[in-house]
Structure formats: C-alpha cells, structure tokens
C-alpha positions as CSV (number, residue, x, y, z in Angstrom):
1,M,69.8,104.3,34.6
2,I,66.7,103.3,32.5
3,K,64.4,105.1,34.9
4,E,63.3,107.5,32.4
5,R,61.9,104.8,29.9
6,K,60.7,102.6,32.4
7,D,58.4,105.4,33.7
8,I,57.3,106.5,30.3
9,I,56.4,102.4,29.7
10,A,54.6,102.4,32.7
11,K,52.3,105.4,32.2
12,I,51.3,104.2,28.7
13,N,50.7,100.6,30.3
14,L,48.6,101.9,32.8
15,V,46.6,103.9,30.7
16,V,46.3,100.7,28.3
17,Q,45.3,98.4,31.5
18,V,42.8,101.0,32.6
19,G,41.1,101.0,29.1
20,L,41.4,97.1,28.9
21,S,39.2,97.1,32.6
22,V,36.7,99.6,30.8
23,G,36.6,97.1,28.0
24,A,36.1,94.1,30.4
25,F,33.4,96.0,32.2
26,L,31.9,96.7,28.8
27,L,32.2,93.1,27.8
28,S,30.9,91.7,31.0
29,C,27.6,93.8,30.3
30,R,27.0,92.1,27.1
31,L,27.9,88.6,28.5
32,Y,25.4,89.0,31.3
33,N,22.6,90.5,28.8
34,Y,23.4,87.6,26.6
35,L,23.3,84.8,29.7
36,F,20.4,86.6,31.5
37,P,17.9,88.3,28.9
38,N,15.7,89.3,31.6
39,S,17.9,91.4,33.5
40,V,19.5,93.6,30.5
41,I,21.8,96.5,31.8
42,P,20.8,99.8,30.3
43,S,23.5,101.6,28.3
44,L,23.2,104.7,30.2
45,E,24.0,103.0,33.7
46,R,27.1,101.3,31.9
47,V,28.5,105.0,30.6
48,S,27.7,106.2,34.0
49,E,29.7,103.6,35.9
50,V,32.6,103.6,33.3
51,S,33.0,107.1,34.3
52,L,33.4,106.4,37.7
53,S,35.7,103.5,37.2
54,I,38.3,105.4,35.5
55,P,39.7,107.1,38.5
56,L,39.2,104.0,40.4
57,W,41.3,101.8,38.4
58,L,43.8,104.6,37.8
59,I,44.6,104.7,41.5
60,L,44.4,101.0,42.5
61,L,46.8,99.6,39.2
62,G,49.3,102.5,39.7
63,S,49.6,102.4,43.6
64,G,49.9,98.5,43.1
65,R,52.7,98.9,40.7
66,L,51.0,96.5,38.3
67,N,52.0,98.8,35.3
68,Y,55.6,98.5,35.7
69,M,57.8,95.6,34.4
70,L,58.9,93.7,37.5
71,R,62.0,91.8,36.4
72,E,62.2,89.7,39.6
73,T,58.7,88.7,39.5
74,T,57.2,85.5,38.6
75,N,54.0,84.9,36.7
76,L,52.7,83.3,39.5
77,E,53.5,86.2,41.7
78,L,52.1,88.4,39.3
79,L,48.9,86.8,39.1
80,R,48.5,86.7,42.9
81,D,48.8,90.7,43.0
82,Y,46.2,91.0,40.2
83,V,43.8,88.6,42.1
84,K,44.3,91.1,45.2
85,V,43.8,94.1,43.6
86,I,41.1,93.3,41.2
87,L,38.9,92.0,43.9
88,L,39.7,95.0,45.9
89,G,38.7,97.0,42.8
90,T,35.4,95.2,42.2
91,V,34.3,95.6,45.4
92,L,34.7,99.1,45.7
93,F,33.2,99.5,42.1
94,Y,30.3,98.2,43.5
95,I,30.2,100.1,46.6
96,I,30.4,103.1,44.4
97,S,27.7,102.2,42.3
98,M,25.7,101.5,45.1
99,L,26.5,105.0,46.8
100,F,25.4,106.7,43.5
101,G,22.4,104.7,42.9
102,I,23.4,103.8,39.4
103,G,22.8,100.0,39.3
104,E,21.8,97.5,41.5
105,R,23.1,94.2,40.2
106,A,23.1,90.4,41.0
107,L,26.4,89.2,42.8
108,V,26.7,87.2,39.7
109,F,27.4,90.1,37.4
110,W,30.4,91.2,39.9
111,I,31.9,87.7,39.9
112,L,31.8,87.7,36.1
113,F,33.3,91.0,35.8
114,Y,35.9,90.3,38.3
115,I,36.9,86.9,36.2
116,V,37.0,88.8,32.9
117,D,38.9,92.0,34.2
118,L,41.4,89.4,35.8
119,V,42.0,87.2,32.8
120,I,42.1,90.4,30.3
121,L,44.3,92.0,32.5
122,F,46.9,89.3,33.2
123,F,47.0,87.7,30.1
124,S,47.7,91.0,28.2
125,T,50.5,92.0,31.0
126,I,52.3,88.7,30.3
127,L,51.7,89.6,26.6
128,F,52.9,92.9,26.6
129,F,56.3,92.4,28.7
130,G,56.9,89.1,27.1
131,S,57.1,90.6,23.8
132,M,59.4,93.3,25.2
133,R,61.9,91.0,26.4
134,F,61.8,89.0,23.1
135,F,62.4,92.0,21.0
136,R,65.1,92.9,23.4
137,R,66.8,90.0,23.3
138,Q,66.8,90.0,19.4
139,E,68.9,93.0,20.2
140,F,66.3,95.4,18.5
141,N,67.2,99.1,19.4
142,K,70.3,97.8,21.4
143,K,72.1,101.1,23.0
144,Q,75.9,100.3,23.0
145,I,77.7,101.4,26.1
146,L,81.3,102.0,27.2
147,I,81.7,101.4,31.1
148,V,84.5,103.7,32.7
149,A,85.2,101.5,35.8
150,D,87.8,100.5,38.6
151,E,87.7,97.5,40.7
152,K,84.4,98.5,42.5
153,S,82.6,98.4,39.7
154,K,81.7,94.6,39.5
155,G,78.1,95.2,40.4
156,L,77.1,97.5,37.6
157,I,78.8,95.3,35.2
158,N,77.5,92.1,36.1
159,N,73.8,93.6,36.2
160,I,74.0,94.8,32.6
161,I,75.6,91.4,31.3
162,K,72.8,89.3,33.0
163,S,69.7,91.5,32.5
164,K,70.0,91.3,28.6
165,D,66.6,92.7,28.5
166,W,67.6,96.1,29.5
167,G,68.6,97.1,25.8
168,Y,72.3,97.5,26.9
169,E,75.2,95.5,25.3
170,I,78.7,96.5,26.4
171,H,80.9,98.0,23.8
172,G,83.8,97.8,26.2
173,I,85.2,98.6,29.5
174,F,87.5,101.8,29.8
175,T,89.8,100.6,32.9
176,D,93.6,99.7,34.1
177,S,92.3,97.6,36.8
178,E,93.6,94.2,36.9
179,E,90.9,93.0,38.8
180,I,88.4,93.9,36.2
181,I,90.6,92.7,33.5
182,Q,90.8,89.5,34.8
183,A,87.1,89.0,35.7
184,Y,85.9,90.0,32.4
185,Q,88.3,88.8,29.8
186,A,85.3,87.9,27.4
187,V,84.5,91.8,27.2
188,N,86.4,94.3,25.2
189,I,88.9,95.8,27.6
190,I,90.1,99.3,26.8
191,S,93.1,100.6,28.6
192,P,93.3,104.5,29.5
193,S,96.8,104.5,29.1
194,K,96.6,103.4,25.6
195,K,93.4,104.9,23.9
196,K,91.7,108.5,24.9
197,L,88.2,108.4,25.3
198,A,87.6,110.7,22.6
199,E,89.3,108.4,20.2
200,I,87.0,105.1,21.1
201,I,83.6,107.7,20.9
202,D,84.8,109.3,17.6
203,D,86.0,105.7,16.3
204,H,82.9,103.3,17.1
205,A,79.2,103.6,17.6
206,V,79.0,104.3,21.2
207,D,75.6,105.7,22.6
208,E,76.1,106.1,26.1
209,V,79.4,106.0,28.5
210,F,78.8,105.0,32.1
211,Y,81.6,106.2,34.8
212,C,81.0,104.0,37.7
213,K,84.5,104.4,39.5
214,S,84.1,104.5,43.3
215,N,86.7,107.4,43.6
216,I,85.3,109.9,41.9
217,N,87.6,112.5,40.2
218,E,85.8,115.7,39.3
219,V,88.4,116.8,36.8
220,E,88.1,113.7,34.8
221,I,84.4,113.7,34.9
222,K,83.9,117.4,33.8
223,E,86.4,116.3,30.8
224,Y,84.6,113.3,29.9
225,I,81.1,115.3,30.3
226,G,82.6,117.8,27.7
227,L,83.9,115.1,25.2
228,C,80.5,113.5,25.2
229,A,78.5,116.6,24.8
230,E,80.6,117.3,22.0
231,V,79.3,114.5,19.6
232,G,76.0,114.0,21.5
233,V,76.7,110.9,23.4
234,I,74.8,110.4,26.7
235,F,77.0,110.3,30.0
236,R,75.8,109.0,33.3
237,I,77.2,109.0,36.5
238,K,77.0,105.7,39.3
239,T,77.0,107.0,42.4
240,S,79.4,105.4,44.8
241,L,77.2,105.8,47.9
242,E,75.9,102.7,49.5
243,F,73.7,102.3,52.4
244,G,72.8,99.7,55.0
245,T,69.2,100.8,55.2
246,P,67.5,100.7,51.6
247,V,66.9,104.1,50.2
248,Q,65.6,105.6,47.0
249,S,67.4,107.9,45.1
250,K,66.1,110.6,42.8
251,F,67.5,113.4,40.7
252,S,66.3,116.9,40.1
253,L,67.1,120.4,39.4
254,F,66.8,123.5,41.7
255,R,67.6,126.7,39.8
256,D,69.4,124.8,37.3
257,M,71.6,123.1,40.0
258,P,71.5,119.4,39.9
259,I,70.3,117.8,43.1
260,F,70.6,113.9,44.3
261,S,67.7,113.4,46.7
262,Y,67.9,109.9,48.8
263,G,65.2,109.0,51.1
264,N,63.2,105.8,52.2
265,V,59.7,107.5,52.9
266,P,57.0,108.0,50.4
267,D,57.1,110.8,47.9
268,D,55.0,110.3,45.0
269,Y,53.6,114.2,44.9
270,L,50.5,113.0,42.8
271,Q,49.9,109.9,45.1
272,M,50.3,111.7,48.4
273,K,47.8,114.3,46.9
274,V,45.1,111.7,46.2
275,K,45.6,110.2,49.8
276,R,45.1,113.9,51.2
277,A,41.7,114.5,49.2
278,F,40.6,111.3,50.3
279,D,41.4,112.2,54.0
280,I,39.5,115.2,53.6
281,V,36.0,113.9,51.7
282,F,36.1,110.7,54.1
283,S,36.6,112.8,57.2
284,L,33.7,115.0,56.1
285,I,31.5,112.3,55.3
286,A,32.3,110.6,58.6
287,I,31.6,113.6,60.6
288,I,28.5,114.4,58.8
289,L,26.8,110.9,59.0
290,G,28.5,110.4,62.5
291,S,27.3,113.7,64.2
292,P,24.2,111.7,65.6
293,I,26.7,109.2,67.1
294,F,28.5,112.0,68.8
295,F,25.8,113.4,70.3
296,I,24.9,110.0,71.6
297,I,28.5,109.3,73.1
298,A,28.8,112.7,74.6
299,F,25.4,112.5,76.3
300,L,26.4,109.2,77.8
301,I,29.8,110.3,78.6
302,K,28.5,113.3,80.5
303,L,25.5,111.4,82.3
304,E,28.2,108.6,83.6
305,D,30.2,111.2,85.8
306,G,29.8,114.8,84.7
307,G,33.5,115.2,83.6
308,P,34.6,116.6,80.0
309,V,33.5,114.7,77.0
310,F,36.8,115.1,75.2
311,F,39.9,114.1,76.1
312,I,42.6,116.3,74.6
313,Q,46.5,115.2,74.9
314,R,49.5,116.5,73.5
315,R,51.0,114.0,70.7
316,V,53.9,113.9,68.5
317,G,53.1,114.0,64.7
318,L,54.9,114.1,61.3
319,N,58.9,114.5,61.9
320,G,58.4,115.2,65.5
321,R,56.0,118.1,65.2
322,Y,53.5,118.5,68.3
323,F,49.8,118.7,68.0
324,N,46.9,118.5,70.2
325,C,44.9,114.9,69.5
326,F,41.3,114.7,70.2
327,K,39.5,111.5,71.2
328,F,36.2,110.9,73.3
329,R,37.4,110.4,77.3
330,T,37.1,107.0,78.2
331,M,38.9,107.1,81.4
332,V,38.0,109.1,85.0
333,V,39.0,112.3,84.8
334,N,42.4,112.0,86.9
335,A,43.6,109.1,84.6
336,E,46.8,110.3,84.0
337,A,47.8,111.2,87.6
338,L,46.7,107.4,88.6
339,Q,48.8,106.1,86.0
340,Q,51.8,106.2,88.7
341,N,50.2,103.8,90.6
342,L,49.8,101.2,88.2
343,I,53.2,101.4,86.2
344,D,54.0,97.8,87.8
345,K,51.0,96.4,86.1
346,N,52.0,97.5,82.7
347,E,51.5,94.6,80.1
348,Q,53.7,96.0,77.3
349,K,57.4,96.1,76.9
350,G,59.0,99.3,75.8
351,P,58.1,102.9,76.5
352,V,54.1,102.3,76.0
353,F,51.8,101.6,78.7
354,K,48.7,99.5,78.3
355,I,46.6,97.2,80.6
356,K,43.8,95.1,79.2
357,M,41.6,95.4,82.4
358,D,43.0,99.2,83.2
359,P,40.9,100.1,86.6
360,R,40.4,103.9,85.4
361,I,38.2,103.1,82.2
362,T,35.0,104.4,82.4
363,R,32.0,101.8,81.6
364,S,30.8,104.0,78.5
365,G,34.8,104.1,78.0
366,R,34.9,100.5,77.7
367,F,32.5,100.1,75.1
368,L,34.1,103.1,72.9
369,R,37.2,101.4,73.1
370,K,36.0,97.9,72.2
371,S,34.0,99.5,69.2
372,S,36.8,102.0,68.5
373,L,34.4,104.7,68.8
374,D,36.7,107.0,71.0
375,E,39.0,107.7,68.0
376,L,36.0,109.5,66.0
377,P,37.0,112.9,67.1
378,Q,40.2,112.5,65.6
379,F,38.4,113.0,62.1
380,F,38.4,116.8,63.0
381,N,42.6,116.4,63.2
382,V,42.4,114.9,59.7
383,L,40.6,117.8,58.4
384,I,42.9,120.1,60.1
385,G,45.9,118.2,58.3
386,E,47.5,117.0,61.6
387,M,46.8,113.5,61.0
388,S,45.9,111.3,58.2
389,I,43.0,108.3,57.9
390,V,45.5,105.7,57.5
391,G,49.2,106.1,59.3
392,P,51.5,105.0,62.2
393,R,49.3,105.9,65.5
394,P,50.5,109.2,67.2
395,P,52.7,108.6,70.3
396,I,53.1,111.0,73.2
397,P,56.4,113.1,73.5
398,A,57.3,110.9,76.7
399,E,57.3,107.6,74.9
400,V,59.5,109.1,71.6
401,K,62.0,110.1,74.5
402,Q,62.6,106.5,75.1
403,Y,62.5,105.6,71.5
404,Q,65.7,103.5,69.9
405,R,66.8,106.0,66.9
406,W,65.6,103.2,64.3
407,Q,61.8,103.6,65.8
408,N,62.1,107.5,65.1
409,R,61.6,106.5,61.4
410,R,57.8,105.7,62.1
411,L,57.3,109.6,62.6
412,S,58.3,110.2,59.2
413,M,54.8,109.6,57.8
414,K,52.1,111.6,59.0
415,P,50.4,109.8,61.8
416,G,46.8,108.1,61.5
417,I,43.6,107.1,63.0
418,T,44.2,103.8,61.5
419,C,47.2,101.5,60.3
420,I,48.4,97.8,60.0
421,W,48.8,97.8,63.9
422,Q,45.2,98.7,64.4
423,V,44.3,95.7,62.4
424,S,47.0,93.3,63.6
425,G,46.1,92.4,67.3
426,R,46.9,95.7,69.0
427,N,47.9,94.9,72.4
428,N,48.4,91.3,71.5
429,I,51.5,91.9,69.8
430,S,55.2,93.2,71.1
431,F,55.9,96.7,71.0
432,D,59.0,96.1,68.8
433,E,56.7,94.3,66.4
434,W,54.3,97.1,66.4
435,M,56.9,99.4,65.5
436,R,58.3,97.2,62.8
437,L,54.8,97.1,61.3
438,D,54.6,100.6,61.3
439,L,58.0,100.6,59.3
440,R,56.5,97.9,57.4
441,Y,53.6,100.5,56.3
442,I,56.1,103.1,55.3
443,D,58.2,101.2,53.3
444,N,55.3,99.5,51.3
445,W,52.8,102.3,51.5
446,S,50.4,102.7,48.4
447,L,46.7,104.1,47.9
448,A,45.5,100.3,47.8
449,L,47.2,99.5,51.0
450,D,45.4,102.3,52.7
451,L,42.0,101.2,51.1
452,R,42.8,97.5,52.3
453,I,43.6,98.9,55.9
454,V,40.1,101.0,55.8
455,I,38.2,97.8,55.2
456,K,39.8,95.8,57.7
457,T,39.5,98.7,60.3
458,I,35.4,98.8,59.5
459,K,35.4,94.9,59.9
460,V,37.3,95.4,63.5
461,M,34.8,98.2,64.5
462,L,31.7,96.1,63.3
463,V,33.0,92.9,65.1
464,G,34.3,95.2,68.3
465,D,37.5,93.6,68.5
466,G,39.3,96.9,70.0
467,Q,40.9,96.8,73.4
C-alpha cells in the first residue's frame, strides 16, 4: 500500500546512516588523536579505511533492515539491533583494516568508534522517524482515501484508523454492507445505491480509492479504474487471498502484463548477488590458503588405508536439483554397505542416520569430523554454484523421500557448507528442531546473519566442537 514511499525513504535513510557511520569514524579519529596525542592517526589511513567501510555498512545496515521504519519495534528493541549490527560491523571493519594493512590501532580506538557510532546512529534514527510520525499526526501531506468495502474489509479499515502515521485519512467508506455500517458509525458511510463513485470523486478531494472487497467483480473494477484514471486518482486493490503460512507479495510487469508474485523465500536480487559474490571470493581464498592443508589431509587418508581421498555422494540441492557433493573421506571404503547392519543403533529420529561413536569412522576421519575439516572440498561445490557458504545442509535423496511436506521448504534455498544447525549443537538437537532451524534461517535471512554464522562456524572449528 505504501511500499513505494517506504522503500524510497528506506534507501535515503540507508545512505544517511552510512554517511553518519563515516562521520562517526572520522570523529573517533579526532577524539583518539586528542586523547592520545602520541598515537596520531594519519589522514591517508583515514581516507583508505573510509573507502573500505562504506560497502561494509551498506550491507550490514541494509540487510539488518535498520534503515526501515519498524512501526511495531520499541526503542529498546531498536537499540538491541543496533548493538548487534554495529558490534559485528566494528569487528569486520577491524579485520578488513588488518588484512589490507592500513592501520594497526589499539583496542581502545575500536571501542571508542563502536560507542560513537552506536550513539549517533541510534539517536539519529529515533529523531528521524520520530519527526516523521509527528508531522504525520499533525496532518501534514495527508492523503484522503475512499474505501470500497464489504463485510470482509474490517482488517484494512482498522489498520488505517489505528496507523495515523501512515499518512492516510478516510474520506468515506463506499459500501452497502450492514455489518460495516454498524461497525464504523463514526466514519462517513456512502451507499452505492444513493451515490455513484464518479460523483464522490468529482465533488470531493479524494486522492486514492481502495478496493478491498472479498469478492472481486472484474466488470466493476474495470469501471472504477477507468473513472479514477480519467481524473488522475490512484486506484488500489487489496487481494482477498489469505494464507496460513506467511508469504510476501510483490507486483511486477511482464511484457506490460501485471503479475502478482507470492513467496516466502529470500528474493532480493541485489543481496542475493552480493551473497554469490561473497561465496566466490571466500571460496577462492579458502582453497588458495588451505591448499597445504588439503595435501596434508590427502596424505593422511592415503597413509591410513590406501583408499580414495575424496568421498563423493549424490545430494539434493536447490528445489530438488541433484549434484555430487565433495568431502574428504572419513569412513572406511565400504561404509555405505555397512550402514544396514547399524540401523538399530541410529541416535537420530527421522530420516537421517547419525551415530556419535560410529565404528565405520577412521582414525583420521574422527579428527577431520571433530574439526569440520572434512567439509573443505565443498568449497569447490560453492565455486561451481551448486552450494553456498551458508545455507541448509544438503540431504541425500533417500532422506528427502521421507520428509514431511513442510520440511521440503528447506530445499527452497541453495544448500550450504554451514548453517544455524552447524553452530547450534548438531547431533544434540532433534531432527524436527533441525528442520525448524533451517526454516528459521530462510525466513530471517540477511547478509548480516550469514556473516554471524560464518564467524560462529570458525569458532566451532577452532574449538573442535564438530561431531
């Protein structure tokens, strides 16, 4: 309904917040130079770091949706979100600066920058959206709307009445429904039998017409669109479709034909492209830097039993696509044939097969699994495009055949080397909880969430918490 304006305001706010973060960094440099005159930060370093920080803050603030006006969010919840995102941004900013060898600073500088940026962004956001609400409630730039309604239109009408800061004011409700007439006696009710839509638009200052009847009359809609178009009044239609599962709707044009799309998977084109770019860059770095480890692991596997170094298994990927998943072999050569003899020892409920002390695992394999190093070859799957760094783990076809239908939605996103399940206990959680964690990842996906999972995965690998 107001998505166009909301998106434009969000984009402007994102640019402003990134600019404020740059300002916070420069201010922190000045404060640091003042507090520690013996550790002056050169101007050239500041310019270089600012250049690196801009894309970082664009991604983090944008993916965290901190540039959007969240009407249901309290100031305390907003502060909590800023604390998390800015902390993650500061840590990544520090790591990037170190990698590029731009500046080596004391920890106190980064703490100072974190505090300054947090204070500036949080209070500027409160001020910005608070002033917008104030002006809306003072009836600046109010849109007068006419609602074409029936008895199923209460939801939209109630939302407009409650949300005064949306910038809409109801001129009248165009209906002959007794239920609506009784429910909204304080609102101007206009009967279609007494007055035509064209008369209302011509005689009054109506900016927009909302058609929100449950039974859509195509002839009536075409007539109303034509009447509105003749005098330049915006006509909007609320879909009568309702869903048990939360889905997002999107309107687009395909060769000038209007198309409504409904889905509950991430489809932000720009962010998904950034995710793919991150996958390629991260995988290349991991393969290049990890190549000595690859050779050492291959040597140890060969030394132990002389069998193949890699274990290649058919897995199910995005929306049911099959691909060959690469791993370092951690079990005896005939492990899959031996599985039938161990079915009664399965420690997981559901279609997956897991045993903590699986007798098929080799000595080197136990270490590889503990450290998660057996997953390293999957960076080649990521480069090919079959997998992502972060995403639900790819299942084998036999498991998918046993899925309940709701569990298949975890296949609606490209599988990954790591995901929430990898850093949340793995075998210590039930199969159903595992599935719900994957769906929670899909429903709440953002680039910032991916970065948090990658950092937690590195911690798991260093601690050796794999199973």
